[in-house]
Structure formats: C-alpha cells, structure tokens
N, C-alpha and C positions, 0 to 999 in steps of 0.2 A: 503493500500501500504505500501510495506518494502521501509523505506527510509534509506540509511547510514549517520551517521554524517559527513562524507565527502559531502554528497548531502546537506544535513541541513545548512551547512556551509556557502558552494558555492552559494546557493539560498536566502539565507538571509543576508550573510554578516558579519554572526556571527563568533565567536573567540569561541574556545574552551579553558576554565580554568580547568574545570577538566576530566580528562576521566574515563568512567563506558563503560557502554554497547554500542556497536561501530554503530547498528543500531537500529529500532524501526517503529512500526507496528501499534502503537495506537497514539492516541493522545488527548488532552483536556484540558481544561481550567476553569474546576471546580475541587478543590483540594478533594472534597469530592467524588468526582464520578469518576476521573481518573482512565483510564482501567490499570490494572495490567502491569507494565513495562512499560508504557506509557509516552511518554514524554509530558510532563506540561509546557504551555505557561502561564507565569507570568504576566498576562496581565491589566492594569491600567482603571482602568474605574472611572465614577464621584462621586462614595461613596467608592472604593476598590482599592486597590493594590494587584496585585496577587504575589509581589514579599515578602509580608509579609506571605504568605499560603506556602511558600516551605516547612516547615517544615510538615505541615498536609498532603501536597501532598505526599511526601514521606513515611509517618506513611499509608498511603491509597494506597501504591502500587506504586509509579511511580518509572520509570528508570531513568530518567534525566529532565533537565529542561531548559527552554530558560526563560532567566531574562533578565532585561535592568536597572537593580541598582546592581552594583557589589558587595557590601556588602551582597546580599540576599545569596551568595555563602556559609557564615556564618552557614545557616539554612538546608544545605543539607550533607548529609551523604558521607563519602569518596569514596565511590563505585559507585557512583552516575555519571552520566554524565550531564556537566551543560557547557552551551553555553551562551556566553554574545553579544547582540545584542543591536543598539540603540533604535530600539522600538519592544516590544515583539509583538504586537498588526498587525503592519506592516511585520512582521517575518513571523507571523501566515498565513496571506496575500499571502505573497512572497511563501513560501513552497507549499501552497495549489496550486498558479498559475504554479508551478513547475511540481507539481504532474499532474496536469492539461494537462501540454504539453506532459507527459512521457506515457498519456493513448490514444488507438488509438479509442477511443470511441468519437460519434459524441453527441455535447452538446445541452440541449434546454433551453433556459433562459425565464423565465415566469416573467412579472412585470404588474402592476395594480393597482391602488387605493384599487380595492375590487376583489372577486373571486380569487385569484392566488391559493390557495389551491386545492380547487375543480377543477381548470383548470388543474394543476399539474396531480391530482390523474387521472382526465378525459384522458387528453394526454398520460401518462404514460399505462393508459389501452388499450387505440386504437393502440398507437406502439408496445405493446407488441403481437400483431397479426402479425407481421412480425419480430420484431426485439427482442432479449433479451435486457430488459430494467432495469435501475435502475432510483428511485426517491427519492428525499428527503425525508426524516422520519419527520414526523409531520410538525412543518413549520421551519426548519434549513434555515433562508434566510437571516440573518443578516450579518455584518461585521466579526462576528465571526463564525455565524452558515455554512452562505455557506462554507468557507473554511475549517471548521471541516467536510461538508460533503464531500467535494471534497478529504479530506485524507482518510475516513474512507470507501468510494464507494466502491465495489466491479467491476471490470472489467465488463462491458457489452456491447453491440453492441452501444446501446444509453441510456442517461444518461438525465434526467429530473429535474431543480432543480428551486425553486424561488430565485427571486430577490426583496428584498423590502429595504426600508428605513425609516428612521427617519429624518434625516436631510439632507440640501444639499450636494451634491458630492459622498453620499454615492453607488445609483446605479453606476455612473462612475467609482468608484474603483470596486466596484463587477463585473462589465462588462468586466474590465481589468484582473480581475482574473479567470472570467471563461470564455471569449473570445467565445461567444454562436455560433453554426454553425448555428442555429435556434434561434433568437429571437421574443417574444410574448409581445406586449403591448396591454392590454384590456381596458383600461380605465382612465381617468383624473378623480378624483372626490375630494373633500375638505376635505381630509384625513391628518393628521399630519399640518393641515393647521397655527397653531402658530409658526410653524418656518421657515413657508415661506411668501413670500411677496404677492403674487397672486396665484389665480388660474394657471395662465400662467407659473408660476414659477415653480408649480407643475409639468406640462405637460414636460417642459423643464428637469426637472429631470428624467422622465420616458422615455422620447423618448434617453436621455443619455446612455440608455443601448444600442444602437448603437455604443456606442464611443470604447467599446473593441472589437467590431465583425471587419470581412475581409471586403473587401467591397464586396467579392462574398454570403458573408453570406448572409441568406434570414430574411428579418423583414415582422414577420405576425402581423396585429395589426388590430382594430375596424375601417372601415371608416365611422361609424355612430357618433363618436367622433368626433366632431369639431376641437378639440385641437391637433389631432393627423397627419391628414393629411399633412397638410401645414408643419409641420416640419420635413417631413419623403421626402418631394419632392424631396429631391437629391440621395435619396437611389436607387440604379441601380435594385437592387432585392427584391421586395416588393410581400405581397400577401394580399390581402385584404379582411375582410368578413364585414356581417352587413346585413341590408336590404337595404340600397342605391343599387341604378342601377349601373352596371358597375362595380363590384366589384367581385374577383376573388371566391368568396366563397357567395352566396347571399340566404339569409333566408328569405321564402316566404311561403304561405298558411299555416301560424300560428294557431294552433288551440288550446284554452290556455283550461285546464281545473279544476283550482286551483290546490289545493292540492291534486289532483289526476295525475297531469303531464301536457303534452304538445305534441303536434305533427308537425312537420313541414316538409317543404320540400327543402332540401338543394339542391343549383345548383351551378354546378364547371363545365368549362369547356364543356357545354352543357348536362351533364351528371345531373341527377336528382336523387337527395338521399332523399328516403322517410327517415324519422326519428318519431318514437314512445320511449318516455319515461316517466320516472316514477318522474323525475328531475320536481321539480316545479318553475312556475316564469319565465320572462323575462329574468331575470337575470342567470339563468341555460340555457337558452337558448343561449346567448351570451357565456359562456363557454363553453357550447358543440360545437358551431360553432368556437371557437379559435382550441378547441381539433382538430378538425374535418380537419382544415385549416392544422396544422401541420401535422397532419398524411400525409394529400393527398400530400404535398408537400416533405414527404418523401417516396411516392411511396406505403403507405399502400394502397390495393385495397378497391375500394369504398364500395364491399359488405361489407367486413370484418369492415369497418368504420359504415354502417347500423348496422350489428348485434354487432358491441361493443358499440354504443351507448343504445341499447335496451337494455343492460346488466349493464349500469352505474348507479350507487344509489348514493344518498346522503351521507356525512360522516357526523361523530359524531359533535352536536352543528352547522350545515352548511345545515340548511333546511332540518332536518330529521320530519318525521310527524310519531307520536307517538300515537297509538291506543288505549285506555283505558277504559272499562265501558261506553263503549256508548260516550266518550269525546273525542274529537282529538284535540292533544296537536301539534302547529309547533313550533318546538325548533329550533330558526336561533339566538342562545344567543352568538356565536363565536366572534362575533363584531357586528358594525352599523356603517353607517355616513346615510348623507339625498337621495343618490340616491337609495341605497340597501334599505334602509326602505319604501320607496316610491313605491318598486316594489312590496314589499312583501305587503302592504298594498292593492295596487290594485289585488294582487294573492287570496289576503283575500274573496274580492269582488267577484271574481270569481267563487269562491267557494261555490256551490250552497245547500241543503239540509238540514241548520243547523236551530236548534232552535235561535241561537244568535251567532254573532262573538265578541269575548273580545280579547280586545290587553291591553298586558303589555310591557308596554315601558320603559326601563332605557334610561337614560342619553346618548348622542353622544356626545364622549370626542374630545378634540383635533380638534376641529374647529375653534379655531381663533375668529377675531372678530365678524363674523358675525353666532357666537354660538347662541345667541338667535332669531334671525330671523330664522335659521333653525328649531330650535322646535317651534318656532310658526306655520311655515307653514308644519311642518307633523302633528300639532295638525288640521288643516285645511283639509287634506288629511287622516286623521281618522275619521271628518264627512262626507268628500265626496266619500270615500267608505263606509257610511252605518255600520259604528260596533256600536254595541249596548251598548258595556260597555268599557270605557278604565281607566287602572289601569297605575298610572304613579310611577317610580322610580327614586329619585334623587332630588337634587335642578333644573338643567336645565331642566326639562321633566316638571315641574311645567309649563312652559310656551306651551308645548303641552296642558295639561289638560285646561288651561284658554281657548285656541282657539276652543278646541273640546266641552267646556261645552258652551260657545257662541252658539254654533251651535245644541243644545240641546243633546247630548251625556250624559249618564248617566258616572261621572268621579270619580274616589277615587284618591287622592292623596297621597303618603308615601315618606319616605324620604331613602329608600334603596330597596336592593332585596330581605331583609328577610322580609320586614314588605310587601312588595307587593305578597311576596310569602303567607305571611299568610292571605292578603283580598282575593287572588285569589283562593287559597285552600277551603275559606268560601262561595264565590258565583258561581262557576262554578256547573255546573250541564248537567245531561245527555242530548245528543243533542248537544253542544255549541262545538264551534272552538275556540280555544285559541292559539293567534299568542303572542311567547315571544322571544322579542329582546330587544338589546343595546348593548352598547361597552363593551369590555374585562373588562376593570374597574370596570363595575356597576358588574358581577360576576348573569347575570339573570338566569345562570343554577341551580339559589336555588329556583325560580319560579317553573323549570319544574321537579325536585326532589319534592317539596311540591307537587304537582299538582299527581304524581306519585304516592306518599303514602297517598296523599287523597282519589284518586279517586281508 
C-alpha cells in the first residue's frame, strides 16, 4: 500500500525531522533486508536497538526511517526522510491499523495454541472458491509480523491472518490493529506457559481476540475446548464447531486412517457435508472444521467446501508423510506441545501395516512449571500407543524415555537432534513408520533430513 508521509505522521503521531521521499510503498524492520526505497522502522528489542542500524538500512536501500531516538538522524543521509515518534514499535502498529482501515477487504484473524498456520492456509484455500483472497506469508503473526503483513498485502476481497502471542496483552493489541470481521479461536494449550500464571490466563489471552472486534463481527470457536465457551457467552454473533451437540458445525462419523488421512461428515444447518481428506489426525480434523466454519459463515457454497477440503494438503514440517524406500517418515517438526503430541502418537497407533512404529521426540519447550510432568505423561502415551522404539533428543525428553522404558519400550536417549538423527538413521529399516516431532528450538528437522539422506 502506498502511503504518504503526511498519512504516516498523522497515524503515528510522528514529526518529520528530515524531508526526502514523500511517500512509501514498502516497509521493514530488518536493516539487512529492507526493501528498496522502503521505510525502515527502528524498533528496540530485548537484545538490540534498530536506531543503531540506520546506516546499514540506508546502505541496503532504505528511502526513509521511523526512529524513536533523535540522535539516530546522524546515521542517515540528507536525502532520506526521517520521522521521529515516541515508540517505533507502536508507530508500526498504528500505521498498520490505518492501512487496514483504508482497505475494503474483509479480515479473518486466527489464533490458538496450535494449528494456526495450517488453519490459515486451509481457510484461505476454501474462501478462494468464492473470493479473491490474501493470506499471511509464512507465520508473520507477531507484534511486528502482522503489521508488516497489513502494510504489504495486495488488495483482495478477503484477507486471512494469524494472530499469535508470546506474552500477556499481545493478542489484544494485535486485535486492535487488525479489527477482524471474523475471529477464529481454535484451542487453549499450555504453550508459552512460563509467561502466564495458569492455563486459564492463557485462555483469557486467546479470547482477548474479540476485544478489537466490532459487536456484529463473528467469533468462530472450538466448542470442545472447555476454556472457550464460558468466556464467549456474552458475544452476540458466534459460530461454534466441534464434536459437541448443539453446535453450528458438528463433526460426526469420523473414520481415522492413521497417516493415510481421515473422513467425516460435517453437519451445519441441517446440511450434511461429507469430508474426505489426506490430512492426518484429530488435530487436522479440527483445523479443517475451523476453516469450513469460516467458509460457511462467509457464504461459500457447501459443495465448494467439500471440493476444497478434498484438495487440502499439509504444509512443510506440519504433518507431511514422506515415503522413501519403503520407509514412511511423518514430519511434524515445526513445533510441539502436549496436546498436539498426544494426537500424533494416537494417529500413529491407528496406522496399520508397518513393521515397527518408531518415535523420535525432542523437548517440548516453554511449558512452565509443569514441564516435567508433561514429558512424563508423553512417555506413558508412547507406551499406550504401542511404539516399538523411542529416540529422545534433549534434557527434558529424558523424562519421556524414562516413562516409556518402564513400560517395555526400547529407548535410546540423546542430547540433541543431531545425535538423534544419527541414531535414527542407524536403526530404521524397510517397513518402519517414523514419527518425528519436537519444539521449534530443538530443530528436529535434522532427523528428517538425516533419514532422507540415509534411506
């Protein structure tokens, strides 16, 4: 979106210190990758201060900068535009909010502890059967990522964006910026738990998505999550999905085929919508139901929903089945939490025809004071779902190994994903199903890569 300097200063409360270009069409926060003639926002982070990198930003092609330290102007060329604000982060968000208000697009905001990116992709895909649709690239869903998405998007009829958080208050702020016409709240799990006092506090944070929504906006939510319904009772326009009775979209007649996908019937307003999908596990079934709920509330035809669901595919590191030399590798390495892991282990149990089931599991991070108990429970679930071999990576996952070994599972304990990769490559054989999962910081994709190279 092209914005003039006058619009930028008006929306951010900024003051022009130096006049250069009088408008900008590209925006960024990384001095190394700033777009040509883009406007650089000098943001202060925990470990760095963007005001110190103005010289780099201009060397790499910036045409102007928004700063919150007046001394930073000394690092800029005389031909550039410099705007001084109180807080560069806040200014970026305020400018994005201004841009959003100028757009005729309908906005869908998606939040939840897990499945946001997949649901965003599925939702955009289903909506595209009726509307021109924009979606967040990658997972630009943070206090900086979402505003940059709003500032860079092409004008479309519908825009689908993720809304994420690391700390209390972030979803409320992002909702104030985005002002979703449809808000989706998928689930509440103990993710980023060390920043919150309880799981209820995490639920409050997720539900704060509604704080930036108009009273007539629609909230789509998972009715099977007990922490959500009670917090949304006062909302006038709601659309609930799940297995529960008396919801707006009910999941019924489920047939799970393990890593080969699933089928179900979705019932909404008396219509039965048969679903066949290659997506695996109950987690993806919920993601599909959320996407279908948004599509139906936005008047996509049921037959297009059926057709669209059949075309959905998993995304990189989010439940992709890799078949290689008679070994099936299930790559779910993007992230992990206790609920998501439990679903994946159960999915593996439902997968038949394999010589062995092998789990390669890394630590689940940011779980707070209950982290040890969550890992111990995961070890019990490995045994319950009848895995033959378990390889763990990281110090927390030793608790998974201890519990699984007590229950008769063959266990190999390693310190990191590199060691786990070597062990997995040494023991896998034809006919095995290998499940690989762990938190983002564990880099469990190293295991998948090693298996692909090995076999």
